[in-house]
N, CA, C and O atoms as a GROMACS GRO file, in nm:
protein
  592
    1MET      N    1  10.132   6.466  11.331
    1MET     CA    2  10.024   6.548  11.384
    1MET      C    3   9.893   6.502  11.320
    1MET      O    4   9.885   6.493  11.197
    2THR      N    5   9.792   6.475  11.399
    2THR     CA    6   9.663   6.433  11.345
    2THR      C    7   9.590   6.554  11.288
    2THR      O    8   9.625   6.669  11.317
    3MET      N    9   9.488   6.525  11.208
    3MET     CA   10   9.412   6.634  11.146
    3MET      C   11   9.348   6.723  11.253
    3MET      O   12   9.348   6.846  11.239
    4SER      N   13   9.293   6.662  11.358
    4SER     CA   14   9.230   6.742  11.463
    4SER      C   15   9.331   6.833  11.530
    4SER      O   16   9.301   6.948  11.561
    5SER      N   17   9.452   6.781  11.553
    5SER     CA   18   9.553   6.866  11.616
    5SER      C   19   9.601   6.974  11.519
    5SER      O   20   9.638   7.083  11.562
    6GLU      N   21   9.601   6.945  11.388
    6GLU     CA   22   9.635   7.047  11.290
    6GLU      C   23   9.529   7.156  11.287
    6GLU      O   24   9.562   7.275  11.275
    7LEU      N   25   9.403   7.117  11.298
    7LEU     CA   26   9.296   7.217  11.306
    7LEU      C   27   9.311   7.302  11.432
    7LEU      O   28   9.295   7.424  11.428
    8ASP      N   29   9.341   7.237  11.543
    8ASP     CA   30   9.362   7.311  11.668
    8ASP      C   31   9.479   7.407  11.656
    8ASP      O   32   9.473   7.521  11.702
    9LYS      N   33   9.586   7.362  11.592
    9LYS     CA   34   9.704   7.447  11.573
    9LYS      C   35   9.669   7.567  11.484
    9LYS      O   36   9.712   7.679  11.510
   10ALA      N   37   9.592   7.542  11.378
   10ALA     CA   38   9.551   7.651  11.288
   10ALA      C   39   9.465   7.752  11.364
   10ALA      O   40   9.484   7.873  11.348
   11ARG      N   41   9.372   7.704  11.445
   11ARG     CA   42   9.289   7.794  11.525
   11ARG      C   43   9.373   7.879  11.621
   11ARG      O   44   9.351   7.999  11.636
   12GLU      N   45   9.471   7.813  11.684
   12GLU     CA   46   9.560   7.881  11.777
   12GLU      C   47   9.640   7.990  11.705
   12GLU      O   48   9.655   8.102  11.756
   13LEU      N   49   9.691   7.958  11.587
   13LEU     CA   50   9.768   8.055  11.509
   13LEU      C   51   9.681   8.172  11.463
   13LEU      O   52   9.726   8.286  11.461
   14LEU      N   53   9.557   8.143  11.425
   14LEU     CA   54   9.467   8.250  11.383
   14LEU      C   55   9.432   8.342  11.500
   14LEU      O   56   9.421   8.464  11.484
   15LYS      N   57   9.415   8.284  11.617
   15LYS     CA   58   9.389   8.365  11.737
   15LYS      C   59   9.509   8.455  11.765
   15LYS      O   60   9.494   8.572  11.799
   16ARG      N   61   9.627   8.398  11.750
   16ARG     CA   62   9.750   8.476  11.773
   16ARG      C   63   9.762   8.588  11.670
   16ARG      O   64   9.805   8.699  11.703
   17PHE      N   65   9.726   8.561  11.546
   17PHE     CA   66   9.726   8.664  11.441
   17PHE      C   67   9.637   8.781  11.483
   17PHE      O   68   9.675   8.897  11.469
   18GLU      N   69   9.519   8.749  11.533
   18GLU     CA   70   9.427   8.855  11.576
   18GLU      C   71   9.485   8.935  11.693
   18GLU      O   72   9.468   9.057  11.699
   19GLN      N   73   9.552   8.868  11.784
   19GLN     CA   74   9.612   8.936  11.899
   19GLN      C   75   9.728   9.026  11.857
   19GLN      O   76   9.751   9.131  11.917
   20LEU      N   77   9.800   8.984  11.754
   20LEU     CA   78   9.918   9.056  11.709
   20LEU      C   79   9.892   9.138  11.583
   20LEU      O   80   9.985   9.170  11.508
   21GLU      N   81   9.766   9.171  11.559
   21GLU     CA   82   9.729   9.243  11.437
   21GLU      C   83   9.817   9.367  11.418
   21GLU      O   84   9.834   9.447  11.510
   22GLY      N   85   9.870   9.381  11.299
   22GLY     CA   86   9.956   9.494  11.268
   22GLY      C   87  10.104   9.465  11.286
   22GLY      O   88  10.188   9.548  11.252
   23ASP      N   89  10.136   9.349  11.340
   23ASP     CA   90  10.274   9.312  11.369
   23ASP      C   91  10.318   9.200  11.273
   23ASP      O   92  10.237   9.116  11.235
   24SER      N   93  10.444   9.202  11.234
   24SER     CA   94  10.494   9.099  11.142
   24SER      C   95  10.484   8.959  11.203
   24SER      O   96  10.469   8.861  11.129
   25ALA      N   97  10.493   8.948  11.334
   25ALA     CA   98  10.478   8.817  11.399
   25ALA      C   99  10.336   8.764  11.378
   25ALA      O  100  10.316   8.644  11.360
   26GLY      N  101  10.239   8.853  11.382
   26GLY     CA  102  10.101   8.814  11.356
   26GLY      C  103  10.083   8.767  11.212
   26GLY      O  104  10.011   8.671  11.186
   27LEU      N  105  10.149   8.836  11.120
   27LEU     CA  106  10.142   8.797  10.979
   27LEU      C  107  10.201   8.658  10.959
   27LEU      O  108  10.149   8.579  10.881
   28SER      N  109  10.308   8.629  11.029
   28SER     CA  110  10.369   8.496  11.023
   28SER      C  111  10.271   8.390  11.074
   28SER      O  112  10.260   8.282  11.016
   29CYS      N  113  10.202   8.420  11.183
   29CYS     CA  114  10.102   8.326  11.238
   29CYS      C  115   9.990   8.302  11.137
   29CYS      O  116   9.946   8.188  11.119
   30LEU      N  117   9.945   8.408  11.071
   30LEU     CA  118   9.840   8.393  10.970
   30LEU      C  119   9.887   8.303  10.857
   30LEU      O  120   9.815   8.212  10.816
   31THR      N  121  10.006   8.327  10.807
   31THR     CA  122  10.060   8.248  10.696
   31THR      C  123  10.069   8.101  10.734
   31THR      O  124  10.031   8.014  10.656
   32GLN      N  125  10.118   8.073  10.854
   32GLN     CA  126  10.128   7.934  10.899
   32GLN      C  127   9.990   7.870  10.912
   32GLN      O  128   9.970   7.756  10.871
   33ALA      N  129   9.894   7.944  10.968
   33ALA     CA  130   9.759   7.891  10.985
   33ALA      C  131   9.694   7.861  10.850
   33ALA      O  132   9.634   7.756  10.832
   34LEU      N  133   9.707   7.954  10.757
   34LEU     CA  134   9.647   7.933  10.625
   34LEU      C  135   9.712   7.817  10.551
   34LEU      O  136   9.643   7.742  10.481
   35ASP      N  137   9.842   7.801  10.566
   35ASP     CA  138   9.910   7.687  10.505
   35ASP      C  139   9.860   7.555  10.564
   35ASP      O  140   9.838   7.458  10.491
   36LEU      N  141   9.841   7.552  10.695
   36LEU     CA  142   9.787   7.432  10.759
   36LEU      C  143   9.647   7.401  10.708
   36LEU      O  144   9.616   7.287  10.674
   37LEU      N  145   9.563   7.504  10.701
   37LEU     CA  146   9.426   7.484  10.652
   37LEU      C  147   9.425   7.436  10.508
   37LEU      O  148   9.349   7.346  10.473
   38ALA      N  149   9.510   7.495  10.424
   38ALA     CA  150   9.517   7.453  10.284
   38ALA      C  151   9.562   7.307  10.272
   38ALA      O  152   9.512   7.233  10.188
   39CYS      N  153   9.656   7.267  10.357
   39CYS     CA  154   9.702   7.127  10.356
   39CYS      C  155   9.589   7.032  10.395
   39CYS      O  156   9.575   6.925  10.336
   40ILE      N  157   9.510   7.071  10.492
   40ILE     CA  158   9.396   6.988  10.534
   40ILE      C  159   9.293   6.982  10.422
   40ILE      O  160   9.245   6.874  10.387
   41ILE      N  161   9.260   7.098  10.366
   41ILE     CA  162   9.157   7.104  10.261
   41ILE      C  163   9.199   7.025  10.139
   41ILE      O  164   9.117   6.954  10.080
   42ASN      N  165   9.324   7.035  10.100
   42ASN     CA  166   9.372   6.972   9.976
   42ASN      C  167   9.438   6.837   9.998
   42ASN      O  168   9.482   6.772   9.903
   43GLY      N  169   9.444   6.793  10.125
   43GLY     CA  170   9.515   6.670  10.157
   43GLY      C  171   9.423   6.550  10.172
   43GLY      O  172   9.313   6.546  10.117
   44ALA      N  173   9.471   6.453  10.249
   44ALA     CA  174   9.402   6.326  10.265
   44ALA      C  175   9.316   6.322  10.391
   44ALA      O  176   9.281   6.214  10.438
   45ALA      N  177   9.280   6.438  10.445
   45ALA     CA  178   9.196   6.441  10.565
   45ALA      C  179   9.057   6.388  10.533
   45ALA      O  180   9.014   6.386  10.417
   46ASP      N  181   8.987   6.345  10.637
   46ASP     CA  182   8.850   6.299  10.612
   46ASP      C  183   8.763   6.422  10.579
   46ASP      O  184   8.800   6.536  10.605
   47GLU      N  185   8.648   6.394  10.522
   47GLU     CA  186   8.560   6.502  10.472
   47GLU      C  187   8.519   6.599  10.582
   47GLU      O  188   8.509   6.720  10.558
   48GLN      N  189   8.495   6.548  10.702
   48GLN     CA  190   8.454   6.636  10.812
   48GLN      C  191   8.565   6.736  10.846
   48GLN      O  192   8.537   6.855  10.865
   49ASP      N  193   8.689   6.691  10.853
   49ASP     CA  194   8.801   6.782  10.882
   49ASP      C  195   8.820   6.882  10.768
   49ASP      O  196   8.848   6.999  10.792
   50ARG      N  197   8.806   6.834  10.644
   50ARG     CA  198   8.819   6.926  10.530
   50ARG      C  199   8.710   7.033  10.534
   50ARG      O  200   8.737   7.150  10.505
   51GLU      N  201   8.589   6.993  10.570
   51GLU     CA  202   8.479   7.090  10.578
   51GLU      C  203   8.502   7.191  10.689
   51GLU      O  204   8.479   7.311  10.671
   52VAL      N  205   8.549   7.145  10.804
   52VAL     CA  206   8.581   7.237  10.915
   52VAL      C  207   8.691   7.334  10.872
   52VAL      O  208   8.682   7.454  10.897
   53ALA      N  209   8.794   7.283  10.806
   53ALA     CA  210   8.905   7.368  10.760
   53ALA      C  211   8.854   7.470  10.658
   53ALA      O  212   8.893   7.587  10.664
   54ARG      N  213   8.768   7.428  10.566
   54ARG     CA  214   8.709   7.522  10.467
   54ARG      C  215   8.630   7.631  10.537
   54ARG      O  216   8.640   7.748  10.502
   55ASN      N  217   8.552   7.592  10.638
   55ASN     CA  218   8.471   7.691  10.710
   55ASN      C  219   8.559   7.792  10.785
   55ASN      O  220   8.532   7.912  10.783
   56ILE      N  221   8.664   7.743  10.850
   56ILE     CA  222   8.756   7.832  10.921
   56ILE      C  223   8.822   7.928  10.823
   56ILE      O  224   8.829   8.048  10.847
   57ALA      N  225   8.871   7.873  10.712
   57ALA     CA  226   8.938   7.956  10.610
   57ALA      C  227   8.842   8.060  10.553
   57ALA      O  228   8.878   8.176  10.536
   58CYS      N  229   8.720   8.018  10.524
   58CYS     CA  230   8.620   8.109  10.467
   58CYS      C  231   8.587   8.222  10.564
   58CYS      O  232   8.577   8.338  10.524
   59LEU      N  233   8.569   8.189  10.690
   59LEU     CA  234   8.538   8.288  10.792
   59LEU      C  235   8.650   8.391  10.804
   59LEU      O  236   8.623   8.511  10.806
   60HIS      N  237   8.772   8.346  10.811
   60HIS     CA  238   8.886   8.439  10.828
   60HIS      C  239   8.912   8.518  10.700
   60HIS      O  240   8.950   8.635  10.707
   61ARG      N  241   8.893   8.455  10.586
   61ARG     CA  242   8.907   8.528  10.459
   61ARG      C  243   8.806   8.642  10.454
   61ARG      O  244   8.840   8.754  10.415
   62ALA      N  245   8.682   8.615  10.494
   62ALA     CA  246   8.578   8.718  10.494
   62ALA      C  247   8.610   8.830  10.593
   62ALA      O  248   8.588   8.948  10.563
   63GLU      N  249   8.660   8.795  10.710
   63GLU     CA  250   8.697   8.897  10.810
   63GLU      C  251   8.811   8.984  10.760
   63GLU      O  252   8.810   9.106  10.778
   64ILE      N  253   8.909   8.922  10.697
   64ILE     CA  254   9.023   8.995  10.642
   64ILE      C  255   8.977   9.088  10.531
   64ILE      O  256   9.017   9.204  10.525
   65GLN      N  257   8.892   9.037  10.443
   65GLN     CA  258   8.839   9.119  10.334
   65GLN      C  259   8.762   9.238  10.388
   65GLN      O  260   8.773   9.350  10.337
   66LYS      N  261   8.683   9.216  10.492
   66LYS     CA  262   8.604   9.324  10.552
   66LYS      C  263   8.696   9.432  10.611
   66LYS      O  264   8.675   9.550  10.588
   67LYS      N  265   8.797   9.389  10.689
   67LYS     CA  266   8.889   9.486  10.749
   67LYS      C  267   8.966   9.564  10.644
   67LYS      O  268   8.983   9.685  10.656
   68ALA      N  269   9.011   9.494  10.540
   68ALA     CA  270   9.085   9.561  10.433
   68ALA      C  271   8.994   9.659  10.358
   68ALA      O  272   9.038   9.768  10.322
   69GLY      N  273   8.870   9.621  10.336
   69GLY     CA  274   8.774   9.710  10.271
   69GLY      C  275   8.747   9.835  10.354
   69GLY      O  276   8.738   9.945  10.300
   70GLU      N  277   8.734   9.816  10.484
   70GLU     CA  278   8.714   9.931  10.573
   70GLU      C  279   8.835  10.023  10.571
   70GLU      O  280   8.822  10.145  10.575
   71LEU      N  281   8.952   9.963  10.565
   71LEU     CA  282   9.075  10.041  10.558
   71LEU      C  283   9.077  10.127  10.432
   71LEU      O  284   9.116  10.243  10.435
   72LEU      N  285   9.035  10.069  10.321
   72LEU     CA  286   9.031  10.145  10.196
   72LEU      C  287   8.933  10.262  10.205
   72LEU      O  288   8.959  10.370  10.152
   73ASP      N  289   8.822  10.239  10.273
   73ASP     CA  290   8.722  10.345  10.287
   73ASP      C  291   8.778  10.462  10.367
   73ASP      O  292   8.735  10.576  10.348
   74GLU      N  293   8.872  10.435  10.456
   74GLU     CA  294   8.926  10.537  10.545
   74GLU      C  295   9.075  10.559  10.526
   74GLU      O  296   9.141  10.609  10.617
   75ARG      N  297   9.131  10.522  10.410
   75ARG     CA  298   9.276  10.514  10.396
   75ARG      C  299   9.351  10.645  10.418
   75ARG      O  300   9.470  10.642  10.446
   76LYS      N  301   9.285  10.758  10.408
   76LYS     CA  302   9.355  10.885  10.428
   76LYS      C  303   9.408  10.897  10.571
   76LYS      O  304   9.499  10.975  10.598
   77THR      N  305   9.350  10.820  10.664
   77THR     CA  306   9.392  10.829  10.803
   77THR      C  307   9.498  10.725  10.838
   77THR      O  308   9.541  10.718  10.953
   78PHE      N  309   9.541  10.644  10.741
   78PHE     CA  310   9.636  10.537  10.769
   78PHE      C  311   9.770  10.564  10.705
   78PHE      O  312   9.779  10.624  10.598
   79LYS      N  313   9.875  10.518  10.770
   79LYS     CA  314  10.010  10.531  10.720
   79LYS      C  315  10.034  10.426  10.611
   79LYS      O  316   9.967  10.323  10.609
   80PRO      N  317  10.128  10.453  10.521
   80PRO     CA  318  10.160  10.352  10.419
   80PRO      C  319  10.199  10.217  10.479
   80PRO      O  320  10.174  10.112  10.419
   81GLU      N  321  10.261  10.218  10.598
   81GLU     CA  322  10.300  10.092  10.662
   81GLU      C  323  10.178  10.006  10.695
   81GLU      O  324  10.183   9.884  10.685
   82THR      N  325  10.069  10.072  10.734
   82THR     CA  326   9.946  10.000  10.764
   82THR      C  327   9.888   9.939  10.637
   82THR      O  328   9.843   9.825  10.636
   83LEU      N  329   9.888  10.018  10.530
   83LEU     CA  330   9.840   9.967  10.401
   83LEU      C  331   9.926   9.851  10.353
   83LEU      O  332   9.874   9.752  10.300
   84GLU      N  333  10.057   9.862  10.372
   84GLU     CA  334  10.148   9.755  10.331
   84GLU      C  335  10.119   9.627  10.411
   84GLU      O  336  10.117   9.518  10.354
   85TYR      N  337  10.098   9.642  10.541
   85TYR     CA  338  10.070   9.526  10.626
   85TYR      C  339   9.945   9.454  10.575
   85TYR      O  340   9.946   9.332  10.558
   86TRP      N  341   9.838   9.528  10.551
   86TRP     CA  342   9.714   9.464  10.507
   86TRP      C  343   9.724   9.410  10.365
   86TRP      O  344   9.658   9.312  10.331
   87ALA      N  345   9.807   9.472  10.281
   87ALA     CA  346   9.833   9.415  10.148
   87ALA      C  347   9.902   9.280  10.164
   87ALA      O  348   9.871   9.185  10.091
   88GLN      N  349   9.997   9.271  10.258
   88GLN     CA  350  10.065   9.144  10.284
   88GLN      C  351   9.968   9.040  10.340
   88GLN      O  352   9.978   8.922  10.306
   89VAL      N  353   9.876   9.083  10.423
   89VAL     CA  354   9.775   8.990  10.477
   89VAL      C  355   9.692   8.934  10.362
   89VAL      O  356   9.668   8.813  10.355
   90MET      N  357   9.648   9.023  10.272
   90MET     CA  358   9.567   8.977  10.158
   90MET      C  359   9.648   8.882  10.069
   90MET      O  360   9.595   8.783  10.019
   91MET      N  361   9.775   8.913  10.049
   91MET     CA  362   9.861   8.826   9.968
   91MET      C  363   9.880   8.690  10.034
   91MET      O  364   9.888   8.588   9.965
   92SER      N  365   9.886   8.687  10.167
   92SER     CA  366   9.898   8.559  10.238
   92SER      C  367   9.780   8.470  10.210
   92SER      O  368   9.795   8.349  10.193
   93VAL      N  369   9.662   8.528  10.206
   93VAL     CA  370   9.542   8.449  10.176
   93VAL      C  371   9.550   8.395  10.033
   93VAL      O  372   9.523   8.278  10.009
   94SER      N  373   9.588   8.480   9.940
   94SER     CA  374   9.601   8.436   9.801
   94SER      C  375   9.708   8.330   9.785
   94SER      O  376   9.688   8.232   9.713
   95ASN      N  377   9.821   8.348   9.851
   95ASN     CA  378   9.933   8.255   9.837
   95ASN      C  379   9.905   8.119   9.900
   95ASN      O  380   9.973   8.021   9.868
   96ALA      N  381   9.808   8.112   9.989
   96ALA     CA  382   9.778   7.985  10.057
   96ALA      C  383   9.693   7.892   9.971
   96ALA      O  384   9.654   7.784  10.016
   97ARG      N  385   9.663   7.934   9.849
   97ARG     CA  386   9.584   7.852   9.757
   97ARG      C  387   9.443   7.825   9.809
   97ARG      O  388   9.384   7.721   9.782
   98LEU      N  389   9.390   7.921   9.885
   98LEU     CA  390   9.253   7.908   9.933
   98LEU      C  391   9.161   7.981   9.836
   98LEU      O  392   9.202   8.076   9.769
   99GLU      N  393   9.038   7.936   9.830
   99GLU     CA  394   8.942   7.999   9.739
   99GLU      C  395   8.924   8.146   9.770
   99GLU      O  396   8.907   8.184   9.886
  100THR      N  397   8.927   8.228   9.667
  100THR     CA  398   8.892   8.369   9.680
  100THR      C  399   8.799   8.403   9.565
  100THR      O  400   8.798   8.335   9.462
  101ASP      N  401   8.722   8.508   9.583
  101ASP     CA  402   8.630   8.548   9.478
  101ASP      C  403   8.676   8.679   9.415
  101ASP      O  404   8.778   8.735   9.456
  102GLU      N  405   8.601   8.726   9.317
  102GLU     CA  406   8.638   8.850   9.248
  102GLU      C  407   8.639   8.970   9.342
  102GLU      O  408   8.723   9.059   9.328
  103LYS      N  409   8.548   8.973   9.437
  103LYS     CA  410   8.543   9.085   9.531
  103LYS      C  411   8.670   9.088   9.616
  103LYS      O  412   8.729   9.194   9.638
  104PHE      N  413   8.713   8.972   9.664
  104PHE     CA  414   8.837   8.964   9.742
  104PHE      C  415   8.954   9.014   9.657
  104PHE      O  416   9.034   9.095   9.702
  105GLN      N  417   8.962   8.965   9.534
  105GLN     CA  418   9.071   9.006   9.445
  105GLN      C  419   9.067   9.156   9.418
  105GLN      O  420   9.171   9.222   9.412
  106GLY      N  421   8.947   9.211   9.403
  106GLY     CA  422   8.932   9.355   9.380
  106GLY      C  423   8.979   9.437   9.499
  106GLY      O  424   9.045   9.540   9.481
  107VAL      N  425   8.945   9.393   9.620
  107VAL     CA  426   8.990   9.463   9.741
  107VAL      C  427   9.142   9.455   9.752
  107VAL      O  428   9.208   9.553   9.786
  108LYS      N  429   9.197   9.337   9.723
  108LYS     CA  430   9.343   9.319   9.729
  108LYS      C  431   9.413   9.413   9.632
  108LYS      O  432   9.511   9.478   9.668
  109ILE      N  433   9.364   9.421   9.510
  109ILE     CA  434   9.427   9.508   9.409
  109ILE      C  435   9.413   9.655   9.449
  109ILE      O  436   9.508   9.732   9.435
  110ALA      N  437   9.296   9.694   9.498
  110ALA     CA  438   9.275   9.833   9.540
  110ALA      C  439   9.367   9.868   9.657
  110ALA      O  440   9.420   9.979   9.665
  111LEU      N  441   9.386   9.774   9.747
  111LEU     CA  442   9.474   9.796   9.862
  111LEU      C  443   9.619   9.811   9.817
  111LEU      O  444   9.691   9.899   9.865
  112LEU      N  445   9.662   9.724   9.726
  112LEU     CA  446   9.798   9.734   9.673
  112LEU      C  447   9.818   9.868   9.600
  112LEU      O  448   9.922   9.932   9.614
  113ARG      N  449   9.718   9.908   9.524
  113ARG     CA  450   9.725  10.035   9.453
  113ARG      C  451   9.734  10.152   9.551
  113ARG      O  452   9.814  10.243   9.532
  114ALA      N  453   9.652  10.149   9.656
  114ALA     CA  454   9.654  10.256   9.756
  114ALA      C  455   9.789  10.262   9.826
  114ALA      O  456   9.843  10.370   9.850
  115TRP      N  457   9.842  10.145   9.860
  115TRP     CA  458   9.972  10.140   9.927
  115TRP      C  459  10.081  10.198   9.838
  115TRP      O  460  10.161  10.280   9.883
  116LEU      N  461  10.084  10.156   9.712
  116LEU     CA  462  10.186  10.208   9.621
  116LEU      C  463  10.171  10.359   9.600
  116LEU      O  464  10.269  10.432   9.598
  117THR      N  465  10.048  10.403   9.586
  117THR     CA  466  10.022  10.545   9.564
  117THR      C  467  10.070  10.628   9.681
  117THR      O  468  10.127  10.736   9.662
  118GLN      N  469  10.048  10.580   9.803
  118GLN     CA  470  10.090  10.656   9.921
  118GLN      C  471  10.237  10.636   9.954
  118GLN      O  472  10.297  10.721  10.021
  119SER      N  473  10.297  10.526   9.909
  119SER     CA  474  10.436  10.496   9.944
  119SER      C  475  10.536  10.564   9.853
  119SER      O  476  10.645  10.601   9.895
  120LEU      N  477  10.498  10.580   9.728
  120LEU     CA  478  10.592  10.633   9.630
  120LEU      C  479  10.578  10.784   9.618
  120LEU      O  480  10.470  10.840   9.634
  121SER      N  481  10.689  10.846   9.590
  121SER     CA  482  10.685  10.990   9.562
  121SER      C  483  10.618  11.008   9.425
  121SER      O  484  10.609  10.913   9.347
  122PRO      N  485  10.571  11.129   9.395
  122PRO     CA  486  10.510  11.151   9.264
  122PRO      C  487  10.604  11.113   9.148
  122PRO      O  488  10.558  11.060   9.047
  123THR      N  489  10.732  11.140   9.163
  123THR     CA  490  10.829  11.106   9.058
  123THR      C  491  10.841  10.954   9.044
  123THR      O  492  10.840  10.902   8.932
  124GLU      N  493  10.853  10.883   9.157
  124GLU     CA  494  10.862  10.737   9.152
  124GLU      C  495  10.736  10.676   9.092
  124GLU      O  496  10.743  10.581   9.015
  125LEU      N  497  10.622  10.731   9.128
  125LEU     CA  498  10.495  10.681   9.076
  125LEU      C  499  10.487  10.701   8.925
  125LEU      O  500  10.441  10.612   8.853
  126GLU      N  501  10.530  10.815   8.877
  126GLU     CA  502  10.528  10.842   8.733
  126GLU      C  503  10.623  10.748   8.659
  126GLU      O  504  10.589  10.697   8.552
  127LEU      N  505  10.742  10.724   8.716
  127LEU     CA  506  10.836  10.630   8.655
  127LEU      C  507  10.778  10.489   8.649
  127LEU      O  508  10.793  10.420   8.548
  128LEU      N  509  10.712  10.447   8.755
  128LEU     CA  510  10.650  10.315   8.757
  128LEU      C  511  10.541  10.305   8.650
  128LEU      O  512  10.533  10.205   8.579
  129LYS      N  513  10.458  10.408   8.639
  129LYS     CA  514  10.353  10.408   8.536
  129LYS      C  515  10.414  10.397   8.396
  129LYS      O  516  10.363  10.324   8.312
  130GLN      N  517  10.522  10.470   8.372
  130GLN     CA  518  10.588  10.466   8.241
  130GLN      C  519  10.644  10.328   8.213
  130GLN      O  520  10.631  10.277   8.102
  131LYS      N  521  10.708  10.266   8.312
  131LYS     CA  522  10.763  10.132   8.294
  131LYS      C  523  10.653  10.030   8.266
  131LYS      O  524  10.666   9.946   8.178
  132LEU      N  525  10.545  10.040   8.341
  132LEU     CA  526  10.434   9.947   8.320
  132LEU      C  527  10.372   9.966   8.183
  132LEU      O  528  10.340   9.869   8.115
  133ALA      N  529  10.356  10.091   8.141
  133ALA     CA  530  10.299  10.118   8.009
  133ALA      C  531  10.391  10.064   7.900
  133ALA      O  532  10.344  10.006   7.802
  134SER      N  533  10.522  10.082   7.917
  134SER     CA  534  10.619  10.033   7.820
  134SER      C  535  10.616   9.881   7.812
  134SER      O  536  10.617   9.824   7.704
  135LYS      N  537  10.612   9.816   7.928
  135LYS     CA  538  10.606   9.669   7.930
  135LYS      C  539  10.476   9.619   7.866
  135LYS      O  540  10.476   9.518   7.796
  136SER      N  541  10.366   9.689   7.892
  136SER     CA  542  10.238   9.649   7.833
  136SER      C  543  10.245   9.659   7.681
  136SER      O  544  10.200   9.569   7.610
  137ARG      N  545  10.301   9.770   7.631
  137ARG     CA  546  10.311   9.787   7.485
  137ARG      C  547  10.399   9.679   7.425
  137ARG      O  548  10.364   9.621   7.322
  138SER      N  549  10.514   9.650   7.487
  138SER     CA  550  10.603   9.548   7.431
  138SER      C  551  10.541   9.409   7.442
  138SER      O  552  10.562   9.325   7.355
  139HIS      N  553  10.464   9.384   7.547
  139HIS     CA  554  10.397   9.255   7.561
  139HIS      C  555  10.296   9.236   7.449
  139HIS      O  556  10.288   9.128   7.390
  140PHE      N  557  10.217   9.339   7.419
  140PHE     CA  558  10.115   9.327   7.316
  140PHE      C  559  10.176   9.318   7.177
  140PHE      O  560  10.115   9.259   7.087
  141LYS      N  561  10.295   9.377   7.157
  141LYS     CA  562  10.362   9.365   7.027
  141LYS      C  563  10.407   9.222   7.003
  141LYS      O  564  10.400   9.174   6.890
  142THR      N  565  10.454   9.154   7.108
  142THR     CA  566  10.506   9.018   7.091
  142THR      C  567  10.401   8.910   7.114
  142THR      O  568  10.425   8.794   7.080
  143HIS      N  569  10.287   8.944   7.170
  143HIS     CA  570  10.183   8.846   7.201
  143HIS      C  571  10.049   8.888   7.140
  143HIS      O  572   9.949   8.897   7.210
  144ARG      N  573  10.048   8.911   7.013
  144ARG     CA  574   9.924   8.951   6.948
  144ARG      C  575   9.833   8.830   6.934
  144ARG      O  576   9.876   8.722   6.894
  145PRO      N  577   9.706   8.851   6.968
  145PRO     CA  578   9.612   8.739   6.948
  145PRO      C  579   9.590   8.715   6.799
  145PRO      O  580   9.583   8.809   6.720
  146SER      N  581   9.580   8.590   6.762
  146SER     CA  582   9.554   8.559   6.621
  146SER      C  583   9.405   8.568   6.594
  146SER      O  584   9.322   8.523   6.673
  147VAL      N  585   9.373   8.627   6.482
  147VAL     CA  586   9.234   8.640   6.440
  147VAL      C  587   9.217   8.555   6.315
  147VAL      O  588   9.282   8.580   6.214
  148GLU      N  589   9.132   8.457   6.324
  148GLU     CA  590   9.114   8.367   6.210
  148GLU      C  591   8.976   8.379   6.155
  148GLU      O  592   8.942   8.310   6.058
   0.00000   0.00000   0.00000
């Protein structure tokens, strides 16, 4: 497959993701598209193709971040399944080894937190907090920074 045809395939998959938004098939299309773009960006493509791939990835990353941010602003009206779907979308972007910034990472973490908070019962949430606190304490006991 030539680089131009890979770019066309990535565009086609991204369009399909938008058409199937909220569906696991759409998430699969997004993952495939982002993997193709990452291969072009990090591969042996000519500079023009790499630049086009970077621009496509940047545009879709920004759109995803915007939608996820809007979801967080209105999360009381969304089901945990919707939050989970968008958390998976954000993870797909991160897993594709594409550039993300602190704001993107912050939205992703807030979305994961919102999903967990709404998905778990109060008892499950408390148990998770206790486990995380315990692991944090044991990690700091065994990994103390040296002060010289």
